[in-house]
mmCIF file of the N, C-alpha and C atoms, coordinates in Angstrom:
data_MODEL
# 
_entry.id   MODEL 
# 
loop_
_atom_site.group_PDB 
_atom_site.id 
_atom_site.type_symbol 
_atom_site.label_atom_id 
_atom_site.label_alt_id 
_atom_site.label_comp_id 
_atom_site.label_asym_id 
_atom_site.label_entity_id 
_atom_site.label_seq_id 
_atom_site.pdbx_PDB_ins_code 
_atom_site.Cartn_x 
_atom_site.Cartn_y 
_atom_site.Cartn_z 
_atom_site.occupancy 
_atom_site.B_iso_or_equiv 
_atom_site.pdbx_formal_charge 
_atom_site.auth_seq_id 
_atom_site.auth_comp_id 
_atom_site.auth_asym_id 
_atom_site.auth_atom_id 
_atom_site.pdbx_PDB_model_num 
ATOM 1   N N  . MET A 1 1  ? 17.497 -36.203 3.977   1.00 0.00 ? 1  MET A N  1 
ATOM 2   C CA . MET A 1 1  ? 17.296 -34.947 4.070   1.00 0.00 ? 1  MET A CA 1 
ATOM 3   C C  . MET A 1 1  ? 16.921 -33.663 2.961   1.00 0.00 ? 1  MET A C  1 
ATOM 4   N N  . HIS A 1 2  ? 15.334 -32.865 3.301   1.00 0.00 ? 2  HIS A N  1 
ATOM 5   C CA . HIS A 1 2  ? 15.886 -32.341 1.912   1.00 0.00 ? 2  HIS A CA 1 
ATOM 6   C C  . HIS A 1 2  ? 15.459 -30.632 3.340   1.00 0.00 ? 2  HIS A C  1 
ATOM 7   N N  . ILE A 1 3  ? 14.953 -29.102 2.506   1.00 0.00 ? 3  ILE A N  1 
ATOM 8   C CA . ILE A 1 3  ? 14.714 -28.389 2.679   1.00 0.00 ? 3  ILE A CA 1 
ATOM 9   C C  . ILE A 1 3  ? 13.797 -28.473 2.266   1.00 0.00 ? 3  ILE A C  1 
ATOM 10  N N  . GLY A 1 4  ? 13.388 -28.014 3.686   1.00 0.00 ? 4  GLY A N  1 
ATOM 11  C CA . GLY A 1 4  ? 11.526 -27.442 3.975   1.00 0.00 ? 4  GLY A CA 1 
ATOM 12  C C  . GLY A 1 4  ? 11.523 -25.633 4.339   1.00 0.00 ? 4  GLY A C  1 
ATOM 13  N N  . TYR A 1 5  ? 10.459 -24.970 3.264   1.00 0.00 ? 5  TYR A N  1 
ATOM 14  C CA . TYR A 1 5  ? 9.528  -23.980 4.284   1.00 0.00 ? 5  TYR A CA 1 
ATOM 15  C C  . TYR A 1 5  ? 8.425  -23.549 5.385   1.00 0.00 ? 5  TYR A C  1 
ATOM 16  N N  . GLN A 1 6  ? 8.050  -24.723 5.646   1.00 0.00 ? 6  GLN A N  1 
ATOM 17  C CA . GLN A 1 6  ? 7.514  -24.311 6.910   1.00 0.00 ? 6  GLN A CA 1 
ATOM 18  C C  . GLN A 1 6  ? 8.235  -23.653 7.367   1.00 0.00 ? 6  GLN A C  1 
ATOM 19  N N  . PRO A 1 7  ? 8.721  -22.978 7.389   1.00 0.00 ? 7  PRO A N  1 
ATOM 20  C CA . PRO A 1 7  ? 8.968  -21.536 8.754   1.00 0.00 ? 7  PRO A CA 1 
ATOM 21  C C  . PRO A 1 7  ? 8.352  -20.496 7.554   1.00 0.00 ? 7  PRO A C  1 
ATOM 22  N N  . LEU A 1 8  ? 9.028  -20.426 6.267   1.00 0.00 ? 8  LEU A N  1 
ATOM 23  C CA . LEU A 1 8  ? 8.432  -19.291 5.708   1.00 0.00 ? 8  LEU A CA 1 
ATOM 24  C C  . LEU A 1 8  ? 6.770  -18.658 6.309   1.00 0.00 ? 8  LEU A C  1 
ATOM 25  N N  . TRP A 1 9  ? 6.118  -19.649 5.877   1.00 0.00 ? 9  TRP A N  1 
ATOM 26  C CA . TRP A 1 9  ? 5.079  -20.684 5.801   1.00 0.00 ? 9  TRP A CA 1 
ATOM 27  C C  . TRP A 1 9  ? 4.572  -19.347 7.024   1.00 0.00 ? 9  TRP A C  1 
ATOM 28  N N  . ARG A 1 10 ? 5.563  -19.857 8.208   1.00 0.00 ? 10 ARG A N  1 
ATOM 29  C CA . ARG A 1 10 ? 4.657  -19.626 9.683   1.00 0.00 ? 10 ARG A CA 1 
ATOM 30  C C  . ARG A 1 10 ? 5.252  -18.185 9.435   1.00 0.00 ? 10 ARG A C  1 
ATOM 31  N N  . THR A 1 11 ? 6.506  -18.211 9.317   1.00 0.00 ? 11 THR A N  1 
ATOM 32  C CA . THR A 1 11 ? 6.982  -16.063 9.490   1.00 0.00 ? 11 THR A CA 1 
ATOM 33  C C  . THR A 1 11 ? 5.383  -15.955 8.668   1.00 0.00 ? 11 THR A C  1 
ATOM 34  N N  . LEU A 1 12 ? 5.072  -15.254 7.198   1.00 0.00 ? 12 LEU A N  1 
ATOM 35  C CA . LEU A 1 12 ? 4.602  -14.844 6.509   1.00 0.00 ? 12 LEU A CA 1 
ATOM 36  C C  . LEU A 1 12 ? 2.659  -15.208 7.142   1.00 0.00 ? 12 LEU A C  1 
ATOM 37  N N  . LYS A 1 13 ? 2.368  -15.943 7.696   1.00 0.00 ? 13 LYS A N  1 
ATOM 38  C CA . LYS A 1 13 ? 1.351  -15.474 8.431   1.00 0.00 ? 13 LYS A CA 1 
ATOM 39  C C  . LYS A 1 13 ? 1.234  -14.933 9.560   1.00 0.00 ? 13 LYS A C  1 
ATOM 40  N N  . GLU A 1 14 ? 2.751  -15.716 10.171  1.00 0.00 ? 14 GLU A N  1 
ATOM 41  C CA . GLU A 1 14 ? 2.703  -13.832 11.661  1.00 0.00 ? 14 GLU A CA 1 
ATOM 42  C C  . GLU A 1 14 ? 2.391  -12.736 10.952  1.00 0.00 ? 14 GLU A C  1 
ATOM 43  N N  . ARG A 1 15 ? 3.126  -12.465 9.719   1.00 0.00 ? 15 ARG A N  1 
ATOM 44  C CA . ARG A 1 15 ? 3.043  -11.052 9.601   1.00 0.00 ? 15 ARG A CA 1 
ATOM 45  C C  . ARG A 1 15 ? 1.922  -10.786 8.842   1.00 0.00 ? 15 ARG A C  1 
ATOM 46  N N  . ARG A 1 16 ? 0.891  -11.217 8.707   1.00 0.00 ? 16 ARG A N  1 
ATOM 47  C CA . ARG A 1 16 ? -0.337 -11.587 7.942   1.00 0.00 ? 16 ARG A CA 1 
ATOM 48  C C  . ARG A 1 16 ? -0.642 -11.111 6.321   1.00 0.00 ? 16 ARG A C  1 
ATOM 49  N N  . MET A 1 17 ? 0.654  -11.566 6.020   1.00 0.00 ? 17 MET A N  1 
ATOM 50  C CA . MET A 1 17 ? 0.878  -11.930 4.614   1.00 0.00 ? 17 MET A CA 1 
ATOM 51  C C  . MET A 1 17 ? 0.951  -12.671 3.704   1.00 0.00 ? 17 MET A C  1 
ATOM 52  N N  . ARG A 1 18 ? 0.690  -12.501 2.485   1.00 0.00 ? 18 ARG A N  1 
ATOM 53  C CA . ARG A 1 18 ? 0.180  -13.426 1.787   1.00 0.00 ? 18 ARG A CA 1 
ATOM 54  C C  . ARG A 1 18 ? 1.412  -14.195 0.295   1.00 0.00 ? 18 ARG A C  1 
ATOM 55  N N  . LYS A 1 19 ? 0.762  -14.481 0.423   1.00 0.00 ? 19 LYS A N  1 
ATOM 56  C CA . LYS A 1 19 ? 2.578  -15.432 -1.178  1.00 0.00 ? 19 LYS A CA 1 
ATOM 57  C C  . LYS A 1 19 ? 2.175  -14.504 -2.569  1.00 0.00 ? 19 LYS A C  1 
ATOM 58  N N  . GLU A 1 20 ? 1.774  -14.259 -2.202  1.00 0.00 ? 20 GLU A N  1 
ATOM 59  C CA . GLU A 1 20 ? 0.970  -13.020 -2.909  1.00 0.00 ? 20 GLU A CA 1 
ATOM 60  C C  . GLU A 1 20 ? 2.191  -12.180 -3.124  1.00 0.00 ? 20 GLU A C  1 
ATOM 61  N N  . ASP A 1 21 ? 1.525  -11.580 -1.703  1.00 0.00 ? 21 ASP A N  1 
ATOM 62  C CA . ASP A 1 21 ? 2.498  -10.477 -0.917  1.00 0.00 ? 21 ASP A CA 1 
ATOM 63  C C  . ASP A 1 21 ? 3.534  -10.368 -1.275  1.00 0.00 ? 21 ASP A C  1 
ATOM 64  N N  . LEU A 1 22 ? 4.922  -11.628 -0.299  1.00 0.00 ? 22 LEU A N  1 
ATOM 65  C CA . LEU A 1 22 ? 6.129  -12.142 -1.036  1.00 0.00 ? 22 LEU A CA 1 
ATOM 66  C C  . LEU A 1 22 ? 6.590  -11.464 -2.146  1.00 0.00 ? 22 LEU A C  1 
ATOM 67  N N  . ARG A 1 23 ? 5.798  -12.274 -2.767  1.00 0.00 ? 23 ARG A N  1 
ATOM 68  C CA . ARG A 1 23 ? 5.941  -12.250 -4.296  1.00 0.00 ? 23 ARG A CA 1 
ATOM 69  C C  . ARG A 1 23 ? 6.527  -10.891 -5.268  1.00 0.00 ? 23 ARG A C  1 
ATOM 70  N N  . LEU A 1 24 ? 5.401  -9.833  -5.153  1.00 0.00 ? 24 LEU A N  1 
ATOM 71  C CA . LEU A 1 24 ? 5.480  -8.879  -5.851  1.00 0.00 ? 24 LEU A CA 1 
ATOM 72  C C  . LEU A 1 24 ? 6.620  -8.513  -4.904  1.00 0.00 ? 24 LEU A C  1 
ATOM 73  N N  . ALA A 1 25 ? 6.467  -7.752  -3.096  1.00 0.00 ? 25 ALA A N  1 
ATOM 74  C CA . ALA A 1 25 ? 7.301  -7.440  -2.459  1.00 0.00 ? 25 ALA A CA 1 
ATOM 75  C C  . ALA A 1 25 ? 9.381  -7.543  -2.644  1.00 0.00 ? 25 ALA A C  1 
ATOM 76  N N  . ALA A 1 26 ? 9.651  -8.296  -2.499  1.00 0.00 ? 26 ALA A N  1 
ATOM 77  C CA . ALA A 1 26 ? 10.109 -9.442  -2.837  1.00 0.00 ? 26 ALA A CA 1 
ATOM 78  C C  . ALA A 1 26 ? 11.141 -8.938  -4.164  1.00 0.00 ? 26 ALA A C  1 
ATOM 79  N N  . GLY A 1 27 ? 9.804  -9.378  -5.123  1.00 0.00 ? 27 GLY A N  1 
ATOM 80  C CA . GLY A 1 27 ? 10.211 -8.835  -7.538  1.00 0.00 ? 27 GLY A CA 1 
ATOM 81  C C  . GLY A 1 27 ? 10.892 -11.118 -6.818  1.00 0.00 ? 27 GLY A C  1 
ATOM 82  N N  . LEU A 1 28 ? 9.734  -11.875 -7.222  1.00 0.00 ? 28 LEU A N  1 
ATOM 83  C CA . LEU A 1 28 ? 9.787  -12.888 -7.460  1.00 0.00 ? 28 LEU A CA 1 
ATOM 84  C C  . LEU A 1 28 ? 8.338  -13.425 -8.427  1.00 0.00 ? 28 LEU A C  1 
ATOM 85  N N  . THR A 1 29 ? 9.131  -14.322 -8.417  1.00 0.00 ? 29 THR A N  1 
ATOM 86  C CA . THR A 1 29 ? 8.497  -14.814 -9.594  1.00 0.00 ? 29 THR A CA 1 
ATOM 87  C C  . THR A 1 29 ? 7.591  -15.546 -9.671  1.00 0.00 ? 29 THR A C  1 
ATOM 88  N N  . THR A 1 30 ? 6.364  -16.034 -10.783 1.00 0.00 ? 30 THR A N  1 
ATOM 89  C CA . THR A 1 30 ? 5.014  -17.020 -10.117 1.00 0.00 ? 30 THR A CA 1 
ATOM 90  C C  . THR A 1 30 ? 6.068  -18.486 -9.833  1.00 0.00 ? 30 THR A C  1 
ATOM 91  N N  . ASN A 1 31 ? 6.930  -18.672 -10.349 1.00 0.00 ? 31 ASN A N  1 
ATOM 92  C CA . ASN A 1 31 ? 7.481  -20.511 -10.996 1.00 0.00 ? 31 ASN A CA 1 
ATOM 93  C C  . ASN A 1 31 ? 8.414  -19.913 -9.075  1.00 0.00 ? 31 ASN A C  1 
ATOM 94  N N  . MET A 1 32 ? 8.928  -19.305 -8.592  1.00 0.00 ? 32 MET A N  1 
ATOM 95  C CA . MET A 1 32 ? 9.387  -19.504 -7.493  1.00 0.00 ? 32 MET A CA 1 
ATOM 96  C C  . MET A 1 32 ? 8.575  -19.159 -6.798  1.00 0.00 ? 32 MET A C  1 
ATOM 97  N N  . ILE A 1 33 ? 8.242  -19.447 -5.940  1.00 0.00 ? 33 ILE A N  1 
ATOM 98  C CA . ILE A 1 33 ? 6.563  -19.015 -4.795  1.00 0.00 ? 33 ILE A CA 1 
ATOM 99  C C  . ILE A 1 33 ? 5.903  -20.281 -5.122  1.00 0.00 ? 33 ILE A C  1 
ATOM 100 N N  . ALA A 1 34 ? 5.995  -20.921 -6.804  1.00 0.00 ? 34 ALA A N  1 
ATOM 101 C CA . ALA A 1 34 ? 5.190  -22.560 -7.285  1.00 0.00 ? 34 ALA A CA 1 
ATOM 102 C C  . ALA A 1 34 ? 6.515  -22.916 -6.334  1.00 0.00 ? 34 ALA A C  1 
ATOM 103 N N  . ASN A 1 35 ? 7.238  -23.606 -6.938  1.00 0.00 ? 35 ASN A N  1 
ATOM 104 C CA . ASN A 1 35 ? 8.539  -24.481 -6.282  1.00 0.00 ? 35 ASN A CA 1 
ATOM 105 C C  . ASN A 1 35 ? 8.499  -24.162 -4.980  1.00 0.00 ? 35 ASN A C  1 
ATOM 106 N N  . MET A 1 36 ? 8.406  -23.241 -3.900  1.00 0.00 ? 36 MET A N  1 
ATOM 107 C CA . MET A 1 36 ? 8.647  -23.981 -3.028  1.00 0.00 ? 36 MET A CA 1 
ATOM 108 C C  . MET A 1 36 ? 7.493  -23.938 -2.314  1.00 0.00 ? 36 MET A C  1 
ATOM 109 N N  . GLY A 1 37 ? 6.358  -23.835 -2.138  1.00 0.00 ? 37 GLY A N  1 
ATOM 110 C CA . GLY A 1 37 ? 4.903  -24.508 -2.547  1.00 0.00 ? 37 GLY A CA 1 
ATOM 111 C C  . GLY A 1 37 ? 5.221  -26.168 -2.400  1.00 0.00 ? 37 GLY A C  1 
ATOM 112 N N  . LYS A 1 38 ? 6.202  -26.171 -3.517  1.00 0.00 ? 38 LYS A N  1 
ATOM 113 C CA . LYS A 1 38 ? 6.456  -27.753 -4.099  1.00 0.00 ? 38 LYS A CA 1 
ATOM 114 C C  . LYS A 1 38 ? 7.150  -28.392 -3.513  1.00 0.00 ? 38 LYS A C  1 
ATOM 115 N N  . GLY A 1 39 ? 8.507  -27.911 -2.665  1.00 0.00 ? 39 GLY A N  1 
ATOM 116 C CA . GLY A 1 39 ? 9.360  -28.320 -1.605  1.00 0.00 ? 39 GLY A CA 1 
ATOM 117 C C  . GLY A 1 39 ? 10.169 -28.116 -2.631  1.00 0.00 ? 39 GLY A C  1 
ATOM 118 N N  . LYS A 1 40 ? 9.953  -27.305 -3.238  1.00 0.00 ? 40 LYS A N  1 
ATOM 119 C CA . LYS A 1 40 ? 11.758 -28.309 -4.990  1.00 0.00 ? 40 LYS A CA 1 
ATOM 120 C C  . LYS A 1 40 ? 12.634 -26.439 -3.862  1.00 0.00 ? 40 LYS A C  1 
ATOM 121 N N  . HIS A 1 41 ? 13.959 -26.499 -4.645  1.00 0.00 ? 41 HIS A N  1 
ATOM 122 C CA . HIS A 1 41 ? 15.515 -26.052 -4.030  1.00 0.00 ? 41 HIS A CA 1 
ATOM 123 C C  . HIS A 1 41 ? 14.715 -24.498 -5.523  1.00 0.00 ? 41 HIS A C  1 
ATOM 124 N N  . ILE A 1 42 ? 14.762 -23.177 -4.439  1.00 0.00 ? 42 ILE A N  1 
ATOM 125 C CA . ILE A 1 42 ? 15.656 -22.525 -4.972  1.00 0.00 ? 42 ILE A CA 1 
ATOM 126 C C  . ILE A 1 42 ? 16.900 -22.092 -5.302  1.00 0.00 ? 42 ILE A C  1 
ATOM 127 N N  . SER A 1 43 ? 17.415 -20.982 -5.759  1.00 0.00 ? 43 SER A N  1 
ATOM 128 C CA . SER A 1 43 ? 18.539 -20.608 -5.801  1.00 0.00 ? 43 SER A CA 1 
ATOM 129 C C  . SER A 1 43 ? 18.717 -19.727 -4.032  1.00 0.00 ? 43 SER A C  1 
ATOM 130 N N  . MET A 1 44 ? 20.626 -19.744 -3.894  1.00 0.00 ? 44 MET A N  1 
ATOM 131 C CA . MET A 1 44 ? 20.700 -18.395 -2.507  1.00 0.00 ? 44 MET A CA 1 
ATOM 132 C C  . MET A 1 44 ? 20.223 -16.763 -2.978  1.00 0.00 ? 44 MET A C  1 
ATOM 133 N N  . ASP A 1 45 ? 20.578 -16.634 -3.693  1.00 0.00 ? 45 ASP A N  1 
ATOM 134 C CA . ASP A 1 45 ? 19.733 -14.872 -4.505  1.00 0.00 ? 45 ASP A CA 1 
ATOM 135 C C  . ASP A 1 45 ? 19.096 -15.187 -4.255  1.00 0.00 ? 45 ASP A C  1 
ATOM 136 N N  . THR A 1 46 ? 18.312 -16.368 -4.580  1.00 0.00 ? 46 THR A N  1 
ATOM 137 C CA . THR A 1 46 ? 16.045 -16.111 -4.236  1.00 0.00 ? 46 THR A CA 1 
ATOM 138 C C  . THR A 1 46 ? 16.002 -16.169 -2.858  1.00 0.00 ? 46 THR A C  1 
ATOM 139 N N  . LEU A 1 47 ? 16.727 -17.022 -1.904  1.00 0.00 ? 47 LEU A N  1 
ATOM 140 C CA . LEU A 1 47 ? 16.223 -17.577 -0.249  1.00 0.00 ? 47 LEU A CA 1 
ATOM 141 C C  . LEU A 1 47 ? 16.865 -15.452 0.697   1.00 0.00 ? 47 LEU A C  1 
ATOM 142 N N  . THR A 1 48 ? 18.155 -14.618 -0.429  1.00 0.00 ? 48 THR A N  1 
ATOM 143 C CA . THR A 1 48 ? 18.781 -13.820 0.226   1.00 0.00 ? 48 THR A CA 1 
ATOM 144 C C  . THR A 1 48 ? 18.040 -12.745 0.156   1.00 0.00 ? 48 THR A C  1 
ATOM 145 N N  . LYS A 1 49 ? 17.393 -12.751 -1.064  1.00 0.00 ? 49 LYS A N  1 
ATOM 146 C CA . LYS A 1 49 ? 16.099 -11.644 -1.531  1.00 0.00 ? 49 LYS A CA 1 
ATOM 147 C C  . LYS A 1 49 ? 14.457 -11.458 -0.695  1.00 0.00 ? 49 LYS A C  1 
ATOM 148 N N  . ILE A 1 50 ? 14.378 -12.780 -0.351  1.00 0.00 ? 50 ILE A N  1 
ATOM 149 C CA . ILE A 1 50 ? 13.425 -13.360 0.324   1.00 0.00 ? 50 ILE A CA 1 
ATOM 150 C C  . ILE A 1 50 ? 13.997 -11.953 1.895   1.00 0.00 ? 50 ILE A C  1 
ATOM 151 N N  . CYS A 1 51 ? 14.832 -13.030 2.706   1.00 0.00 ? 51 CYS A N  1 
ATOM 152 C CA . CYS A 1 51 ? 15.855 -12.972 3.872   1.00 0.00 ? 51 CYS A CA 1 
ATOM 153 C C  . CYS A 1 51 ? 15.649 -10.692 4.209   1.00 0.00 ? 51 CYS A C  1 
ATOM 154 N N  . GLU A 1 52 ? 16.139 -10.515 2.838   1.00 0.00 ? 52 GLU A N  1 
ATOM 155 C CA . GLU A 1 52 ? 16.325 -9.699  2.774   1.00 0.00 ? 52 GLU A CA 1 
ATOM 156 C C  . GLU A 1 52 ? 14.766 -7.949  2.912   1.00 0.00 ? 52 GLU A C  1 
ATOM 157 N N  . THR A 1 53 ? 13.892 -8.346  2.513   1.00 0.00 ? 53 THR A N  1 
ATOM 158 C CA . THR A 1 53 ? 12.348 -8.179  2.338   1.00 0.00 ? 53 THR A CA 1 
ATOM 159 C C  . THR A 1 53 ? 11.802 -8.768  3.589   1.00 0.00 ? 53 THR A C  1 
ATOM 160 N N  . LEU A 1 54 ? 11.464 -9.207  4.344   1.00 0.00 ? 54 LEU A N  1 
ATOM 161 C CA . LEU A 1 54 ? 10.825 -9.835  5.334   1.00 0.00 ? 54 LEU A CA 1 
ATOM 162 C C  . LEU A 1 54 ? 12.058 -9.293  6.383   1.00 0.00 ? 54 LEU A C  1 
ATOM 163 N N  . ASP A 1 55 ? 13.499 -8.957  6.104   1.00 0.00 ? 55 ASP A N  1 
ATOM 164 C CA . ASP A 1 55 ? 14.036 -8.675  6.930   1.00 0.00 ? 55 ASP A CA 1 
ATOM 165 C C  . ASP A 1 55 ? 14.389 -9.248  8.617   1.00 0.00 ? 55 ASP A C  1 
ATOM 166 N N  . CYS A 1 56 ? 14.560 -10.891 7.623   1.00 0.00 ? 56 CYS A N  1 
ATOM 167 C CA . CYS A 1 56 ? 14.737 -11.982 8.967   1.00 0.00 ? 56 CYS A CA 1 
ATOM 168 C C  . CYS A 1 56 ? 15.885 -13.073 9.375   1.00 0.00 ? 56 CYS A C  1 
ATOM 169 N N  . GLY A 1 57 ? 16.377 -14.317 9.751   1.00 0.00 ? 57 GLY A N  1 
ATOM 170 C CA . GLY A 1 57 ? 17.406 -14.935 9.178   1.00 0.00 ? 57 GLY A CA 1 
ATOM 171 C C  . GLY A 1 57 ? 17.105 -15.611 8.615   1.00 0.00 ? 57 GLY A C  1 
ATOM 172 N N  . ILE A 1 58 ? 17.448 -16.668 7.624   1.00 0.00 ? 58 ILE A N  1 
ATOM 173 C CA . ILE A 1 58 ? 17.788 -17.668 7.330   1.00 0.00 ? 58 ILE A CA 1 
ATOM 174 C C  . ILE A 1 58 ? 16.812 -19.024 7.922   1.00 0.00 ? 58 ILE A C  1 
ATOM 175 N N  . LEU A 1 59 ? 16.977 -19.191 8.698   1.00 0.00 ? 59 LEU A N  1 
ATOM 176 C CA . LEU A 1 59 ? 15.673 -19.923 10.103  1.00 0.00 ? 59 LEU A CA 1 
ATOM 177 C C  . LEU A 1 59 ? 14.836 -20.002 10.183  1.00 0.00 ? 59 LEU A C  1 
ATOM 178 N N  . ASP A 1 60 ? 14.510 -18.200 9.050   1.00 0.00 ? 60 ASP A N  1 
ATOM 179 C CA . ASP A 1 60 ? 12.880 -17.969 9.620   1.00 0.00 ? 60 ASP A CA 1 
ATOM 180 C C  . ASP A 1 60 ? 12.267 -18.157 7.408   1.00 0.00 ? 60 ASP A C  1 
ATOM 181 N N  . VAL A 1 61 ? 13.238 -18.748 7.250   1.00 0.00 ? 61 VAL A N  1 
ATOM 182 C CA . VAL A 1 61 ? 12.914 -19.356 5.187   1.00 0.00 ? 61 VAL A CA 1 
ATOM 183 C C  . VAL A 1 61 ? 12.438 -20.683 5.196   1.00 0.00 ? 61 VAL A C  1 
ATOM 184 N N  . ILE A 1 62 ? 13.646 -21.225 6.005   1.00 0.00 ? 62 ILE A N  1 
ATOM 185 C CA . ILE A 1 62 ? 13.527 -22.624 5.912   1.00 0.00 ? 62 ILE A CA 1 
ATOM 186 C C  . ILE A 1 62 ? 14.241 -23.199 6.609   1.00 0.00 ? 62 ILE A C  1 
ATOM 187 N N  . GLU A 1 63 ? 14.253 -24.955 7.002   1.00 0.00 ? 63 GLU A N  1 
ATOM 188 C CA . GLU A 1 63 ? 14.201 -25.713 8.069   1.00 0.00 ? 63 GLU A CA 1 
ATOM 189 C C  . GLU A 1 63 ? 15.092 -27.333 6.976   1.00 0.00 ? 63 GLU A C  1 
ATOM 190 N N  . LEU A 1 64 ? 15.508 -28.065 7.316   1.00 0.00 ? 64 LEU A N  1 
ATOM 191 C CA . LEU A 1 64 ? 16.084 -29.227 7.294   1.00 0.00 ? 64 LEU A CA 1 
ATOM 192 C C  . LEU A 1 64 ? 14.874 -30.781 7.413   1.00 0.00 ? 64 LEU A C  1 
ATOM 193 N N  . VAL A 1 65 ? 14.634 -31.373 6.943   1.00 0.00 ? 65 VAL A N  1 
ATOM 194 C CA . VAL A 1 65 ? 13.716 -31.965 7.243   1.00 0.00 ? 65 VAL A CA 1 
ATOM 195 C C  . VAL A 1 65 ? 14.271 -33.453 6.161   1.00 0.00 ? 65 VAL A C  1 
ATOM 196 N N  . ARG A 1 66 ? 14.746 -34.420 7.876   1.00 0.00 ? 66 ARG A N  1 
ATOM 197 C CA . ARG A 1 66 ? 14.834 -35.783 6.943   1.00 0.00 ? 66 ARG A CA 1 
ATOM 198 C C  . ARG A 1 66 ? 13.100 -36.325 6.112   1.00 0.00 ? 66 ARG A C  1 
ATOM 199 N N  . ASP A 1 67 ? 13.885 -36.730 5.088   1.00 0.00 ? 67 ASP A N  1 
ATOM 200 C CA . ASP A 1 67 ? 13.387 -37.580 4.937   1.00 0.00 ? 67 ASP A CA 1 
ATOM 201 C C  . ASP A 1 67 ? 12.625 -39.559 5.684   1.00 0.00 ? 67 ASP A C  1 
ATOM 202 N N  . GLU A 1 68 ? 10.930 -39.555 5.638   1.00 0.00 ? 68 GLU A N  1 
ATOM 203 C CA . GLU A 1 68 ? 11.081 -40.292 5.538   1.00 0.00 ? 68 GLU A CA 1 
ATOM 204 C C  . GLU A 1 68 ? 12.150 -42.025 5.680   1.00 0.00 ? 68 GLU A C  1 
ATOM 205 N N  . GLU A 1 69 ? 12.321 -42.435 4.567   1.00 0.00 ? 69 GLU A N  1 
ATOM 206 C CA . GLU A 1 69 ? 13.200 -43.601 4.030   1.00 0.00 ? 69 GLU A CA 1 
ATOM 207 C C  . GLU A 1 69 ? 14.496 -43.404 5.291   1.00 0.00 ? 69 GLU A C  1 
ATOM 208 N N  . GLN A 1 70 ? 14.456 -42.541 5.401   1.00 0.00 ? 70 GLN A N  1 
ATOM 209 C CA . GLN A 1 70 ? 16.332 -41.853 6.311   1.00 0.00 ? 70 GLN A CA 1 
ATOM 210 C C  . GLN A 1 70 ? 15.984 -42.081 7.863   1.00 0.00 ? 70 GLN A C  1 
ATOM 211 N N  . THR A 1 71 ? 14.553 -42.227 8.003   1.00 0.00 ? 71 THR A N  1 
ATOM 212 C CA . THR A 1 71 ? 14.509 -42.349 9.449   1.00 0.00 ? 71 THR A CA 1 
ATOM 213 C C  . THR A 1 71 ? 13.594 -43.690 10.685  1.00 0.00 ? 71 THR A C  1 
ATOM 214 N N  . HIS A 1 72 ? 13.214 -44.693 8.671   1.00 0.00 ? 72 HIS A N  1 
ATOM 215 C CA . HIS A 1 72 ? 13.120 -45.412 9.536   1.00 0.00 ? 72 HIS A CA 1 
ATOM 216 C C  . HIS A 1 72 ? 14.010 -46.238 9.076   1.00 0.00 ? 72 HIS A C  1 
ATOM 217 N N  . GLU A 1 73 ? 14.838 -46.265 8.272   1.00 0.00 ? 73 GLU A N  1 
ATOM 218 C CA . GLU A 1 73 ? 16.702 -47.309 8.011   1.00 0.00 ? 73 GLU A CA 1 
ATOM 219 C C  . GLU A 1 73 ? 17.058 -46.803 9.434   1.00 0.00 ? 73 GLU A C  1 
ATOM 220 N N  . SER A 1 74 ? 17.008 -45.454 9.971   1.00 0.00 ? 74 SER A N  1 
ATOM 221 C CA . SER A 1 74 ? 17.806 -45.971 11.455  1.00 0.00 ? 74 SER A CA 1 
ATOM 222 C C  . SER A 1 74 ? 17.187 -45.983 12.510  1.00 0.00 ? 74 SER A C  1 
ATOM 223 N N  . ASP A 1 75 ? 15.813 -47.374 12.627  1.00 0.00 ? 75 ASP A N  1 
ATOM 224 C CA . ASP A 1 75 ? 15.616 -47.629 13.462  1.00 0.00 ? 75 ASP A CA 1 
ATOM 225 C C  . ASP A 1 75 ? 16.084 -48.814 13.728  1.00 0.00 ? 75 ASP A C  1 
# 
């Protein structure tokens, strides 16, 4: 399994925000935003900043995604 950021992108879309808006409001670096776009891990501190900035819960930002290989192995 890995962390996915689809809930964050949906939350931003619902609020009519761009990634750049989030970056500026939460004080994030462009690298943090780029890493999320690539599905890479970010720190818990960064997740907390995002949740505080958007006034939302963690499930509005991340989700656990089952890896393709694991799905096929269990079939």
